[in-house]
N, C-alpha and C positions, 0 to 999 in steps of 0.2 A: 481359610477355616473351613473346616467340615460342616457345612450348613446343617446336616442332618444331625450331627453331634450336638451342635448348639441348640437345636429346636428340641432335640429329645431331652437335653438337660433342663430346658425351660418347662417342658411338657412334665417332667418327672417333679419340678418344684411345685408347679401347679397341683398335681395329683396328690402330692404328699401335704398341701396347703402350707406350702414353705415360700411361695413366691413374694408376699409381702416381706417376710424376713430376709430374703435375699435382697430385695431393693433396699431396705434399711441398712443391711450390712456394706453393700456398695456405696451408699451416702456416707456411712460412717468412716469407712476407711479411705475414700477418696479425701473426704474432710480431714482426716487424721495427717493425711499427705499435703494438706493446704491446697488441694485440687477440687474445687466443687464440681460436682458431675451435674447440677441441675436437671434432675428427673423427679417426676411426679410418683406418688404411690399408686396411681391408676394407670401407669404407663403399660402400653400393650408390649408384648413380648418382641415383636417385629421392630417396634420403635426402640426399645431398649437396647437391641443388638446394634441398631444404626447408631444410637447416640454414643454408645461405648466404643464402636469401632472408630467413629469420628474423633472421640476425645484422645483415644490412644494414639491415633494418627498425628493429630495435632501436637501432642505431646512429644512424640518422637522426633517430629519434624522441626518444633519450635522451642520446646522447653525439656531439652533431654534430662536434665538433672531432676526435673519435678517427675518425668516417666519413671526414672529409677526408684525416686522415693515412693511413688505409688506402689511398684512391684515389691518393694522392701516392705511397706506397711501391709500390704495384702498376704505376703509371705509366699511368693511363687517359688517353688523349690527350683533350684538351679538346674537339676537334672531335665526338668521340662522343657527348658530353653535348648537343649540338646536336640530335641526332636522337630524344631522349628525349620521349615524349609524357607530359606531366605530366596525369595523371588523378586518381589518388589515391596514397597513400603506398605501398600494398601493390604496386600496379602499377608504380610507380617503382622500389621495391626489387627487384623481379623483373627488370626491364629492366637495372638496375645489375649483378645478379648475373649476368646474360648477359655484359655488358660484362667484368666481372672473370674470369669463366672463358674468355672469348675471348683476353684479354691474357695470362693465365696459360699458356694453351694455346700461344700464339705463343712465349713464353719458352722452355717446355719443348721444343717443335719446334726452335727455333733452336740451343738447348744441343745436343740430341741430334744434331742435323744437322752441327754444327761441332766435335763433340768428338773 
């Protein structure tokens, strides 16, 4: 995962006062996929990244069908998968976490813009 990209994305959500909305959207979409994320509303950015990467890693290794369900619910575009560099599972998990955060931010941003 491009660490700077994730930090920049999370900084942008805080700057635009959308961080709470991002957390809510993550919780909502993971629950829709029947995969509880178990995060609190006051979670720090660094901890959020860590929890998300660990959850993605676990799903990829232990519950692949649930992993696919999460990606379906969140609506990660297929073209995004083509840009993932397959090195090892931890790195792929990190890259997927970034794609998930990016997509969830888009949802929150659009909802906020058009409400």
